[in-house]
C-alpha positions as CSV (number, residue, x, y, z in Angstrom):
1,M,-15.4,-19.5,-20.3
2,G,-18.9,-18.1,-19.7
3,D,-19.1,-19.1,-16.0
4,L,-16.2,-17.6,-14.3
5,S,-16.9,-18.7,-10.7
6,G,-16.7,-22.4,-11.6
7,Q,-13.1,-22.1,-12.8
8,W,-11.4,-20.4,-9.9
9,E,-10.6,-23.6,-8.1
10,V,-8.6,-24.9,-11.0
11,A,-6.7,-21.7,-11.5
12,A,-5.9,-20.7,-7.9
13,A,-3.4,-22.3,-5.5
14,V,-4.3,-22.0,-1.8
15,S,-1.3,-23.3,0.1
16,T,1.0,-20.9,2.0
17,G,4.3,-22.7,1.7
18,V,7.5,-22.0,-0.2
19,V,6.0,-23.5,-3.4
20,R,3.1,-21.0,-3.2
21,V,5.5,-18.1,-2.6
22,L,7.5,-19.1,-5.7
23,D,4.3,-19.5,-7.7
24,D,3.2,-15.9,-6.9
25,L,6.5,-14.0,-6.5
26,G,8.9,-16.2,-8.5
27,G,10.3,-14.9,-11.8
28,T,9.6,-11.3,-10.7
29,L,10.9,-10.9,-7.1
30,L,12.2,-14.3,-6.1
31,D,14.1,-17.2,-7.7
32,L,14.9,-20.6,-6.3
33,V,18.7,-21.0,-5.8
34,H,18.8,-24.5,-4.3
35,G,16.7,-26.8,-2.2
36,D,13.3,-28.6,-2.4
37,P,10.5,-26.1,-1.6
38,R,8.1,-29.0,-1.3
39,R,9.8,-30.2,1.9
40,A,8.7,-27.2,4.0
41,G,5.2,-27.0,5.4
42,D,3.0,-23.9,5.6
43,L,5.1,-20.8,6.4
44,G,4.6,-19.5,9.9
45,G,5.8,-16.0,9.3
46,V,8.5,-13.7,7.9
47,A,11.6,-12.7,9.9
48,I,14.6,-10.4,9.2
49,H,18.1,-11.7,10.0
50,D,20.0,-9.6,12.6
51,P,23.7,-10.5,12.7
52,F,24.1,-8.9,16.2
53,E,21.0,-10.3,17.9
54,E,19.4,-13.6,17.2
55,P,15.7,-13.1,16.7
56,V,12.9,-15.4,18.0
57,L,11.6,-17.1,14.8
58,P,8.1,-18.4,14.2
59,R,7.9,-22.0,13.2
60,H,8.7,-22.6,9.5
61,A,9.8,-19.0,9.1
62,L,11.0,-17.5,5.9
63,V,14.1,-15.4,6.8
64,L,15.3,-12.4,4.9
65,G,19.1,-12.4,4.9
66,V,19.6,-8.6,4.5
67,G,23.3,-7.8,3.8
68,L,24.4,-11.5,3.4
69,R,27.0,-11.9,0.7
70,E,29.8,-14.3,1.6
71,P,29.3,-18.1,1.2
72,D,30.6,-18.8,4.7
73,E,28.1,-16.4,6.2
74,I,25.3,-18.0,4.3
75,V,26.4,-21.5,5.4
76,R,26.5,-20.5,9.1
77,L,23.1,-18.9,8.9
78,L,21.6,-21.9,7.1
79,R,22.8,-24.3,9.8
80,A,21.5,-22.0,12.5
81,L,18.1,-21.7,10.8
82,G,18.0,-25.5,10.4
83,R,18.2,-25.9,14.1
84,Q,15.2,-23.5,14.5
85,D,13.1,-25.3,11.9
86,A,13.1,-22.5,9.4
87,A,11.6,-23.0,6.0
88,G,13.8,-20.8,3.8
89,L,16.4,-18.1,3.5
90,V,16.3,-15.2,1.0
91,V,19.6,-13.5,0.0
92,R,20.2,-10.8,-2.6
93,A,21.0,-11.9,-6.1
94,P,23.5,-12.7,-7.6
95,V,24.3,-15.6,-5.3
96,S,27.5,-17.5,-5.3
97,V,26.7,-21.2,-4.7
98,P,29.8,-23.2,-4.0
99,G,29.7,-26.8,-2.8
100,E,29.5,-25.9,0.9
101,V,26.4,-23.8,0.4
102,T,24.5,-26.6,-1.5
103,A,25.7,-29.1,1.1
104,A,24.3,-26.9,3.9
105,V,21.0,-26.5,2.1
106,E,20.7,-30.3,1.7
107,E,21.8,-31.0,5.2
108,T,19.4,-28.5,6.9
109,G,16.4,-28.7,4.5
110,V,16.3,-24.8,4.5
111,V,15.5,-23.6,1.0
112,L,17.8,-20.9,-0.5
113,L,16.1,-18.2,-2.5
114,S,17.4,-15.0,-4.1
115,L,15.8,-11.5,-4.3
116,T,16.1,-9.9,-7.7
117,R,18.3,-6.9,-8.1
118,G,16.3,-3.6,-8.0
119,A,13.7,-4.9,-5.6
120,S,13.7,-3.6,-2.0
121,W,13.7,-5.8,1.1
122,A,10.8,-3.6,2.5
123,Q,8.8,-4.4,-0.6
124,L,9.5,-8.1,-0.3
125,A,8.5,-8.1,3.4
126,A,5.3,-6.3,2.7
127,M,4.4,-8.6,-0.2
128,L,5.1,-11.7,1.9
129,R,3.1,-10.6,4.8
130,S,0.2,-9.7,2.6
131,L,0.5,-13.1,0.9
132,L,0.7,-15.0,4.2
133,A,-2.0,-12.8,5.9
134,E,-0.1,-12.5,9.1
135,G,-1.7,-11.2,12.2
136,D,-5.3,-12.6,11.7
137,V,-6.9,-13.1,15.1
138,G,-9.6,-15.6,15.9
139,R,-10.2,-16.8,12.4
140,A,-11.5,-20.4,12.3
141,G,-10.6,-20.8,8.6
142,P,-10.5,-19.0,5.3
143,E,-13.8,-18.0,3.8
144,M,-14.0,-18.7,0.1
145,L,-15.1,-16.3,-2.6
146,G,-15.4,-17.9,-6.0
147,G,-13.2,-20.8,-4.9
148,V,-10.4,-18.6,-3.6
149,P,-9.7,-17.8,0.1
150,S,-11.3,-14.4,0.7
151,G,-8.8,-11.6,0.3
152,D,-6.1,-13.7,-1.4
153,L,-5.5,-11.3,-4.2
154,F,-2.4,-13.2,-5.5
155,A,-4.5,-16.3,-6.1
156,V,-7.2,-14.2,-7.8
157,A,-4.6,-12.6,-10.0
158,N,-3.2,-16.0,-11.1
159,A,-6.8,-17.2,-11.7
160,I,-7.5,-14.1,-14.0
161,A,-4.2,-14.6,-15.8
162,A,-5.2,-18.3,-16.5
163,L,-8.6,-17.3,-17.7
164,I,-7.5,-14.5,-20.2
165,D,-4.1,-16.0,-20.9
166,A,-2.2,-12.8,-20.0
167,P,-0.1,-11.6,-17.0
168,V,-2.2,-9.2,-14.9
169,T,-1.8,-6.8,-12.0
170,I,-4.5,-5.8,-9.5
171,E,-4.1,-2.1,-8.5
172,D,-5.9,0.2,-6.1
173,A,-7.4,3.6,-7.0
174,R,-4.0,5.2,-6.7
175,S,-2.3,2.8,-9.1
176,R,-0.5,1.0,-6.3
177,V,0.1,-2.7,-7.0
178,L,-1.9,-4.9,-4.6
179,A,-1.1,-8.3,-6.3
180,F,0.1,-9.7,-9.5
181,S,0.0,-13.0,-11.4
182,G,2.8,-15.1,-12.6
183,R,4.2,-14.9,-16.2
184,Q,5.3,-11.3,-15.7
185,D,8.4,-12.1,-17.7
186,E,6.2,-12.1,-20.8
187,A,5.3,-8.5,-20.3
188,D,7.4,-5.4,-21.2
189,P,9.9,-3.4,-19.1
190,S,7.2,-1.0,-17.8
191,R,5.3,-3.8,-16.2
192,V,8.5,-5.1,-14.5
193,E,9.3,-1.6,-13.2
194,T,5.7,-1.3,-11.9
195,I,5.9,-4.5,-9.9
196,L,9.4,-3.8,-8.5
197,G,8.2,-0.4,-7.3
198,R,4.7,-1.6,-6.2
199,Q,3.4,1.5,-7.9
200,V,2.8,2.6,-11.5
201,P,5.8,4.9,-12.3
202,E,4.8,8.5,-12.3
203,R,5.7,9.1,-16.0
204,F,3.5,6.2,-17.0
205,A,0.6,7.4,-14.9
206,R,1.0,10.9,-16.2
207,M,1.0,9.6,-19.8
208,L,-2.1,7.5,-19.2
209,T,-3.8,10.6,-17.7
210,D,-2.9,12.8,-20.6
211,L,-4.3,10.2,-23.0
212,G,-7.6,10.1,-21.1
213,V,-7.2,6.4,-20.2
214,F,-8.1,6.8,-16.5
215,R,-11.1,9.1,-17.4
216,E,-12.4,6.4,-19.8
217,L,-11.6,3.6,-17.4
218,Y,-13.6,5.1,-14.5
219,R,-16.7,6.0,-16.4
220,T,-17.3,2.6,-18.0
221,D,-17.7,-0.9,-16.8
222,R,-16.3,-2.4,-20.0
223,P,-12.6,-3.1,-20.6
224,V,-10.5,-0.2,-22.0
225,H,-7.7,-0.9,-24.6
226,V,-4.4,1.0,-24.5
227,D,-2.2,0.6,-27.6
228,A,1.5,0.1,-27.3
229,L,3.6,3.3,-27.7
230,A,6.7,2.7,-29.7
231,N,8.1,6.1,-28.9
232,F,7.5,5.8,-25.2
233,D,10.3,4.0,-23.3
234,G,9.1,0.8,-21.7
235,L,5.4,0.6,-22.7
236,T,5.9,-1.7,-25.7
237,M,2.9,-4.1,-25.2
238,P,-0.8,-3.2,-25.4
239,R,-2.9,-3.2,-22.2
240,V,-6.4,-4.0,-21.4
241,A,-7.8,-2.6,-18.2
242,V,-11.1,-2.8,-16.4
243,A,-12.3,-0.8,-13.3
244,V,-13.1,-2.5,-10.1
245,R,-16.2,-1.0,-8.5
246,A,-18.5,-1.4,-5.5
247,G,-21.5,0.5,-6.5
248,D,-20.4,4.1,-7.4
249,E,-17.1,3.7,-5.6
250,V,-14.0,2.9,-7.6
251,L,-11.9,0.5,-5.6
252,G,-9.1,-0.1,-8.2
253,S,-8.5,-1.7,-11.5
254,I,-7.2,-4.9,-13.2
255,W,-4.5,-4.5,-15.9
256,A,-3.5,-7.2,-18.4
257,A,-0.5,-7.0,-20.8
258,V,-1.7,-8.6,-24.0
259,R,-0.1,-9.2,-27.4
260,E,-3.4,-9.1,-29.3
261,P,-7.0,-7.9,-28.5
262,L,-9.0,-10.1,-26.2
263,S,-11.8,-12.1,-27.6
264,A,-15.4,-11.2,-26.6
265,E,-15.5,-14.2,-24.4
266,R,-12.3,-13.2,-22.5
267,E,-13.4,-9.6,-22.2
268,Q,-16.6,-10.9,-20.5
269,A,-14.4,-13.0,-18.2
270,L,-12.4,-10.0,-17.3
271,C,-15.6,-8.0,-16.5
272,E,-16.8,-10.9,-14.3
273,A,-13.4,-11.0,-12.6
274,A,-13.7,-7.3,-11.8
275,R,-16.9,-8.0,-9.8
276,L,-15.2,-10.8,-7.9
277,V,-12.1,-8.7,-7.2
278,A,-14.4,-6.0,-5.8
279,L,-15.8,-8.6,-3.3
280,H,-12.2,-9.5,-2.3
281,L,-11.2,-5.9,-1.8
282,L,-14.3,-5.2,0.2
283,R,-13.6,-8.3,2.3
284,V,-10.0,-7.2,2.8
285,R,-11.2,-3.8,4.0
286,A,-13.9,-5.3,6.3
287,G,-11.6,-8.0,7.5
288,T,-8.9,-5.5,8.4
289,D,-11.4,-3.4,10.3
290,V,-12.8,-6.5,12.1
291,S,-9.4,-7.8,12.9
292,R,-8.3,-4.5,14.3
293,R,-11.4,-4.2,16.4
294,L,-11.1,-7.8,17.7
295,R,-7.4,-7.3,18.5
296,A,-8.2,-4.0,20.3
297,E,-10.9,-5.7,22.3
298,L,-8.7,-8.6,23.3
299,L,-5.8,-6.4,24.2
300,G,-8.1,-4.0,26.2
301,T,-9.6,-7.0,28.1
302,A,-6.1,-8.3,28.9
303,L,-4.8,-5.0,30.1
304,E,-7.9,-4.3,32.3
305,G,-7.5,-7.6,34.2
306,G,-10.4,-9.4,35.6
307,T,-12.0,-12.7,34.7
308,G,-11.6,-12.4,30.9
309,A,-8.0,-11.4,30.9
310,R,-6.5,-14.9,30.8
311,E,-8.8,-16.0,27.9
312,A,-7.9,-12.8,26.0
313,M,-4.1,-13.5,26.5
314,A,-4.6,-17.0,25.3
315,R,-6.3,-15.9,22.1
316,L,-3.4,-13.4,21.6
317,G,-1.0,-16.3,22.1
318,L,0.7,-14.7,25.1
319,V,-0.6,-16.7,28.1
320,G,2.1,-18.1,30.3
321,R,4.7,-15.6,28.9
322,P,6.2,-12.6,30.8
323,V,5.5,-9.5,28.7
324,V,6.4,-5.8,28.8
325,V,3.8,-3.2,28.1
326,L,4.5,-0.3,25.7
327,A,2.1,2.6,25.3
328,L,2.4,5.0,22.4
329,A,0.4,8.2,21.8
330,L,0.7,11.5,20.0
331,P,1.7,14.3,22.4
332,D,-1.0,16.8,23.4
333,R,0.5,19.6,21.2
334,A,0.3,17.3,18.1
335,A,-3.5,17.7,18.0
336,E,-3.6,21.5,18.3
337,G,-5.2,23.2,15.3
338,R,-5.9,19.9,13.5
339,D,-9.1,18.3,12.5
340,D,-10.2,15.1,14.3
341,A,-10.0,13.0,11.1
342,G,-6.4,14.0,10.4
343,V,-5.3,13.2,14.0
344,A,-7.2,9.8,13.9
345,T,-5.5,8.9,10.6
346,E,-2.0,9.7,11.9
347,R,-2.8,7.8,15.1
348,Q,-3.8,4.7,13.2
349,R,-0.8,5.0,10.9
350,V,1.7,5.3,13.7
351,S,-0.1,2.3,15.5
352,D,0.3,0.2,12.4
353,G,4.0,1.1,12.2
354,L,4.5,0.2,15.8
355,A,2.8,-3.2,15.2
356,M,5.1,-4.0,12.3
357,H,8.2,-3.0,14.4
358,L,7.2,-5.1,17.4
359,T,6.3,-8.1,15.2
360,A,9.8,-7.9,13.8
361,V,11.2,-7.9,17.3
362,H,9.1,-10.9,18.4
363,P,6.6,-12.8,16.2
364,R,4.1,-13.1,19.1
365,A,4.0,-9.4,19.9
366,A,0.5,-8.0,20.0
367,T,-0.4,-4.3,19.2
368,A,-3.7,-2.5,19.1
369,L,-5.1,1.0,19.2
370,V,-7.3,1.3,22.4
371,G,-8.9,4.7,22.4
372,D,-6.2,7.2,21.5
373,V,-3.3,5.0,22.8
374,A,-1.5,2.2,20.9
375,Y,-0.6,-0.5,23.4
376,G,2.0,-3.2,22.6
377,L,2.6,-6.4,24.5
378,V,6.1,-7.9,23.8
379,P,7.1,-11.3,25.3
380,V,10.3,-11.0,27.3
381,E,12.5,-14.0,26.8
382,G,16.0,-14.2,28.2
383,E,16.3,-10.5,28.9
384,D,18.0,-9.5,32.1
385,D,16.2,-6.1,32.3
386,G,13.0,-6.2,30.3
387,E,12.2,-2.5,30.9
388,Q,15.5,-1.3,29.5
389,W,15.2,-3.7,26.6
390,A,11.8,-2.2,25.8
391,V,13.2,1.3,26.1
392,A,15.8,0.4,23.4
393,I,13.0,-1.0,21.2
394,A,10.9,2.1,21.5
395,R,13.9,4.4,20.8
396,E,14.8,2.4,17.7
397,F,11.2,2.7,16.5
398,L,11.1,6.5,17.0
399,D,14.5,6.9,15.4
400,R,13.2,5.0,12.3
401,V,10.1,7.1,11.9
402,G,12.1,10.3,12.5
403,E,10.9,13.7,13.5
404,R,8.0,13.7,11.0
405,V,6.0,11.6,13.5
406,H,5.4,13.3,16.8
407,A,4.9,10.3,19.0
408,V,5.9,9.4,22.6
409,V,6.3,5.9,24.1
410,A,6.0,4.9,27.7
411,I,7.3,1.6,29.1
412,G,5.5,-0.3,31.9
413,P,7.2,-2.9,34.1
414,V,7.5,-6.5,33.1
415,A,4.3,-8.4,33.9
416,E,5.3,-11.9,34.9
417,D,1.7,-13.2,34.8
418,V,-1.8,-12.2,33.7
419,P,-2.9,-10.6,37.0
420,A,0.1,-8.2,36.9
421,L,-0.9,-6.8,33.5
422,A,-3.4,-4.2,34.9
423,G,-0.7,-2.8,37.1
424,A,1.9,-2.7,34.3
425,R,-0.6,-0.9,32.1
426,A,-1.4,1.7,34.9
427,S,2.3,2.4,35.2
428,A,2.7,2.9,31.5
429,D,-0.3,5.2,31.4
430,R,1.1,7.4,34.2
431,A,4.4,7.7,32.4
432,L,2.6,8.3,29.1
433,R,0.6,11.2,30.6
434,V,3.9,13.0,31.6
435,L,5.4,12.4,28.1
436,R,2.3,13.7,26.3
437,S,2.2,16.9,28.5
438,G,5.8,17.6,27.5
439,A,6.9,18.0,31.1
440,A,9.6,15.4,30.8
441,G,11.3,16.8,27.7
442,R,11.8,13.3,26.3
443,R,10.1,10.9,23.9
444,V,10.6,7.6,25.7
445,A,10.4,6.9,29.5
446,R,9.6,4.4,32.2
447,L,7.6,5.5,35.2
448,A,10.8,5.4,37.3
449,D,12.2,8.1,35.0
450,V,9.3,10.5,35.4
451,Q,7.7,9.6,38.7
452,V,8.1,13.1,40.3
453,E,6.4,14.7,37.3
454,A,3.6,12.1,37.4
455,L,3.0,12.8,41.1
456,L,2.8,16.6,40.3
457,L,0.2,16.0,37.6
458,E,-1.8,13.8,39.9
459,L,-1.6,16.4,42.7
460,R,-2.9,19.0,40.2
461,D,-5.8,16.8,39.4
462,L,-6.6,16.5,43.1
463,V,-6.4,20.3,43.6
464,A,-8.5,21.0,40.5
465,A,-11.2,18.5,41.7
466,R,-11.4,20.2,45.1
467,G,-11.2,23.7,43.7
468,D,-8.3,24.7,45.9
469,R,-6.8,28.2,45.4
470,P,-3.4,29.6,46.4
471,T,-3.3,30.7,50.1
472,G,-0.9,32.6,52.4
473,P,2.1,34.4,50.9
474,V,1.5,33.1,47.3
475,A,-2.1,34.3,47.4
476,R,-1.0,37.8,48.6
477,L,1.5,38.0,45.7
478,F,-1.1,37.1,43.1
479,A,-3.5,39.7,44.5
480,Y,-0.7,42.4,44.6
481,D,0.3,41.6,40.9
482,E,-3.3,41.8,39.8
483,Q,-3.9,45.1,41.6
484,H,-0.6,46.9,40.6
485,S,0.3,45.1,37.3
486,T,3.6,43.9,38.7
487,D,5.5,40.6,38.2
488,L,6.3,39.5,41.7
489,V,4.9,36.0,41.2
490,E,7.2,35.4,38.2
491,T,10.1,36.8,40.1
492,L,9.5,34.3,42.9
493,R,9.1,31.5,40.4
494,A,12.4,32.3,38.7
495,W,14.3,32.6,42.0
496,L,13.0,29.3,43.2
497,D,13.7,27.5,39.9
498,A,17.3,28.9,40.0
499,F,17.8,27.7,43.6
500,G,18.4,31.2,44.8
501,D,21.0,32.1,42.0
502,V,20.2,35.7,41.4
503,A,22.3,35.9,38.2
504,A,20.6,32.9,36.6
505,A,17.1,34.0,37.8
506,S,17.5,37.6,36.5
507,A,18.7,36.3,33.1
508,A,15.6,34.0,32.9
509,V,13.2,37.0,33.3
510,Y,15.4,39.4,31.3
511,V,16.1,42.0,34.0
512,H,19.3,43.4,35.5
513,P,20.5,41.6,38.7
514,N,20.1,44.7,40.8
515,T,16.5,45.1,39.6
516,F,15.9,41.5,40.4
517,R,17.3,41.9,43.9
518,Y,14.9,44.9,44.5
519,R,11.9,42.9,43.3
520,L,13.0,40.0,45.5
521,R,13.0,42.2,48.6
522,R,9.8,43.8,47.6
523,L,8.0,40.4,47.2
524,A,9.3,39.2,50.6
525,E,7.7,42.3,52.2
526,V,4.4,42.0,50.3
527,A,4.0,38.3,50.8
528,E,5.4,38.3,54.3
529,L,7.6,35.4,53.2
530,D,10.8,34.5,54.9
531,L,13.0,33.4,52.0
532,T,15.6,32.0,54.4
533,D,13.1,29.4,55.8
534,P,13.3,26.1,53.8
535,E,9.8,25.1,54.8
536,A,8.4,28.4,53.5
537,R,10.4,28.1,50.3
538,F,9.0,24.5,49.8
539,A,5.4,25.5,50.5
540,A,5.7,28.4,48.0
541,M,7.3,26.2,45.3
542,L,4.6,23.5,45.8
543,Q,1.8,26.0,45.5
544,L,3.3,27.5,42.4
545,R,3.8,24.1,40.7
546,V,0.6,22.4,41.8
547,V,-2.1,24.9,42.9
548,A,-1.2,27.7,40.4
549,P,0.9,26.2,37.6
550,R,2.0,28.4,34.7
551,D,-0.6,27.0,32.3
552,R,-3.5,28.4,34.4
């Protein structure tokens, strides 16, 4: 027991098949209903069943059957998944298993699992994706730390549980559950509630804080003992916890539910385990950062075109597929009055949310934050109008995140091959600029939807670069307003915007129609502007919108 590192290989499983999923999540979140989990190979990903639109499944997918109840529905889906080489189907417990369901499982080889009552589908999806480490880019193979693939916290948790003979959880500094071992059925109700919620319940965290447990835990590198509280609902077993540190930084903690105090040898093993868990957590942090940077570089290279674009698309798994480009950003007003760190954090969070959403739409979708824009590439397969399909995807994402996230999404045209990607990205960028400025008054758009607004913004750029100023009648109006403190320019703007409707224009500037008519006659005299001439009206409107816009 003294040398911890030599025992990890015995205690930890490293396969990523259904057997591994049941080993790590079985008995707490998942149960085997029927089928042989050993028949399926390594899982290729997680997908959510949509009864209205058949998703594109990765090979050997584990499918979450949200809302499935009736046996005939389960049978139909099992047969469809069998044709797509899926590994397993998860339905909500309790599950009715008549003969036709068992026959379909045996016929297709798709394993049927059940999700325990009280657990959420979102929680299960997050746990599975964490377990399978989906989305790694360019990794040749898993690096080992103490005989366990780096970052595989479930395998680490199982190894620690075997070493100290007690079910454990690994939690971050905010008491969120990162991974847990098997044998959780041996613990008390509070442990089960913690795992189902992926977070230590607030009442338990408050109680531990009041008892000074966290204060003691974070100031010592030795295990801390917490006695069972008979008068506290749920916490009926003692705990042993140890902090996980990297230097002076507390990364998290390991918690074991024990029936009796640990021996000195097992306490030492727990302390050694904390040091190894720290390496895994640091590797997860570094690996996430490296993966994000690599994905951003690959996506940026692909979108810029050139000689490296094809290789970048190949490494992203998208070469030879028509793709649609989505560009997401925070609108310009979202950054006003906020510090750079807060904006950067929200931008990364929204980008991660978009990545998860697009991956659910298509397993080969690629998303990365490039500068201050999150770009997504989604393969278009069997869609009559890829742009409209992407618009629907973007609207669904923004509807899900709600008004609390102020994001806009632009859609580029479908790129049939790698050389077309740069043009598709440029179109998306032009539409995105309009959306960010607020000129379009919408949150999702294609370039075709906002082309006029895009042209006006580009004309403003040209005018600003050359230093052009208003000339002719508009210049005379600006000079007169400045000298006499009048509002003839705004009067002209309102009249032009209302297409000559005096009633609407006067209401827009809050004056009586007769007063507005007087001002209109006066501005025509001052500016020497013939308001009946369509060319003169267009020239004035263009100058007011491009050369002297309201935001100047």
